[in-house]
C-alpha positions in Angstrom: 3.2 0.9 -13.9 5.2 3.5 -11.8 5.6 5.8 -14.8 1.9 5.5 -15.7 0.9 6.4 -12.1 3.3 9.4 -12.1 1.2 10.9 -15.0 -2.1 10.7 -13.1 -3.0 14.3 -12.1 -5.3 13.3 -9.2 -4.7 11.6 -5.9 -4.1 7.9 -5.9 -5.7 5.9 -3.2 -4.4 2.6 -1.9 -5.8 -0.5 -0.4 -4.0 -3.5 0.9 -4.6 -6.9 2.4 -2.4 -9.3 4.4 -3.3 -12.9 4.7 -2.0 -16.3 5.5 -2.5 -19.3 3.2 -3.4 -22.8 4.5 0.2 -23.8 4.3 1.2 -21.0 6.7 2.7 -18.6 4.2 1.7 -15.0 4.5 1.3 -12.6 1.6 0.7 -8.8 1.2 -1.1 -7.3 -1.8 -1.4 -3.6 -2.6 -3.8 -2.1 -5.1 -3.9 1.5 -6.4 -7.2 3.2 -7.2 -7.7 6.4 -9.2 -10.0 8.2 -11.6 -9.2 9.2 -15.2 -9.9 12.6 -16.6 -13.1 11.2 -18.0 -14.2 10.1 -14.5 -13.6 6.4 -15.1 -12.5 4.6 -12.0 -9.4 2.4 -12.4 -7.5 0.0 -10.2 -4.2 -1.9 -10.6 -2.2 -4.3 -8.4 1.1 -2.5 -7.7 2.6 -5.0 -5.2 2.3 -8.6 -4.2 4.9 -10.2 -2.0 5.6 -12.9 0.5 5.2 -11.4 4.0 7.6 -12.7 6.7 7.6 -11.9 10.4 4.8 -10.8 12.7 1.7 -9.1 11.4 2.4 -6.1 13.5 1.7 -2.5 12.4 5.3 -1.6 12.2 6.2 -4.7 10.2 3.3 -4.1 7.8 4.3 -0.4 7.4 7.9 -1.4 6.6 6.9 -3.8 3.9 4.3 -1.4 2.5 6.9 1.3 2.3 9.3 -1.0 0.5 6.7 -1.6 -2.1 5.8 2.0 -2.5 9.3 3.6 -2.5 9.4 3.7 -6.3 6.3 5.9 -6.5 6.1 9.7 -6.3 6.6 11.0 -2.8 3.9 13.8 -2.9 1.2 11.2 -3.7 2.3 9.1 -0.8 2.0 11.7 2.0 -1.4 10.3 3.1 0.1 6.8 3.1 2.9 7.9 5.4 0.3 9.4 7.8 -1.8 6.2 7.6 1.3 4.0 8.5 2.1 6.3 11.4 -1.5 5.8 12.7 -1.1 2.0 12.4 2.1 2.1 14.5 0.5 4.4 17.1 -2.6 2.1 17.3 -0.2 -0.9 17.8 1.6 0.9 20.6 -1.7 1.6 22.3 -2.9 -2.0 22.2 
């Protein structure tokens, strides 16, 4: 999947969700979204893992970054900014 995403000439947008199951296990899922040259919208799950520790902004950012390290840096600049904003918001709360 990483090689495929490297070939996409447009920006790749990400969404993620963190939740706890009824048996008190937490999971984090990450989905990439992009458009093809033909304008067709595509999505793919690029990460799904067990999430341990507090659901704090800094912990979420750390796990997200671990999932995304294998992807092209220039396409992740906006993610890095988003994670910084999450951490700042946590500090303000």
